[in-house]
N, C-alpha and C positions, 0 to 999 in steps of 0.2 A: 748263280744263286744256289746255295746249298739246300739239301732236303730239310734240315732243321728250321731254316728260315721259312720255307714254304709251309711246313706244318704249323709253326707258331702263327704265321699270318692267317692260316686257315681257321684257327681258333678265334682270332680277332674278327674275322669276317663272317662268322656265323650269324644268321638272322634269327635272333632268339624268339621273336614274336611268332615267326613261322614255325619254328621248332615246337614251341608250346602249343600252337594251334594243331599241329599234326598229332601230337600226343593226346591232346584233349579230344580230338575227333575219334581216335581209336578207343579211348576210354569210354566215350559215349556209346560207341558201337558195342563194346563189351557189356556195358550196363543194360542197354536195350535187349541184347540177346539173353542176358541172365533174367531179366524181367519176363521175357517170353518163354523161359524154361528151356532154351536151346543150349544145353550144356556142351554139346559137341562144337557148336559155333563159338561159344565162349572160350573154350580151350584153344581153338584155332586162332581166334583173334588175340588171345593173350600171348600165344607163341609169336604171332606177327609183331605184337608190340615189343616183346623182349628182344627180338632180332632187329628192330627198326633202328636206324641210325639216329633219328631224332630222340628216341627214348634213351639210348645209351649216352648221347652227348648231354642231354638234360640231367640224367642221373649223376654224371661226373661233375657237371657244373654245380649241382646242389650240394654235393659233399666237399668240393674243393673251393667254392667261392661264396656260397650263400649260407652255409651252415655255421652256427655259432662256434662249434668245436673244430673248425677247419684247421686250426694251428696245433691241434693236439696229436702227437705222434702215437702210432700203435707200436707193436712189438718190433716192427721193421725200422723204426726211427724216422720214417718219412712223414713230415708235417706240412709240407707245401709242395705243389707241383707247378712246373713251368708250363706255358701253353702247349709246347710240343709234347710234353709228357702227358698232358690232359688228353690230347688227340690220340696218343698211343694207348692210353688206358681205355678210352672209349672204343677203340678198335678191338681191344683184347677181352673186355669183360663179357663173360657168359655165366649163366647159373649152372655151375658144374658140381654143386653140393659139397665142395671142399672149401673150408675156411681155415685161414691161418690162426694160430693161437692168439688170444687176446692179451693185451698188457693189463695187469691187475694193479689198481691203485686203491689204497685205503683212504676213505674219506671219514673224518670224525662226525659222529652224530651230534646234532645240536643239544647241548645241555647234558650230555652223557660222556662217559669216558670210553665208550665203545666206538668201533669203526664199522663202516659199511664198505663192502668190496664193490669196486666199479671196474667193469671190463671195457677196455678201449680197443676196438677192432682196427685193422690196418685200413688205409685209404681204399685199397682194392676191394676189401670186404664191405666197406661202407657204400661204395659205388654199386656193388652187387645188391645190397639191401635196398638201396634207393631204386634200382631198376625193378626189383621184385615188387616194391611198394607201388610203383606206377602201374603195374599189371593187375594189382588187386582191386 
């Protein structure tokens, strides 16, 4: 059995209810610590959430499978990921403060001849954003 088959099987065998439960529990702990004014504990728990496998996998799932714009490609041209690529992305995402350039698309404003600029980030950057959102 090759490595790619193993990793794609791994994506299919993830127990999503348990993953969501793990993330929710950590988010609840972050909320309680912030309500009690324990900023040091909040930062520690947020770091724990950002590094957790459950949060990273959930962030990748949200941007590659659940999001309405999941088929929209960023500047890198990637518009969909296979299960093995999703696992690889979940392993690699970290908040390193470096984002790829966004693809700019002009959208016409309704009833006017003007356009609005829309920036479309890459899949990797969307996953980073989703991961950061889970920690907030």
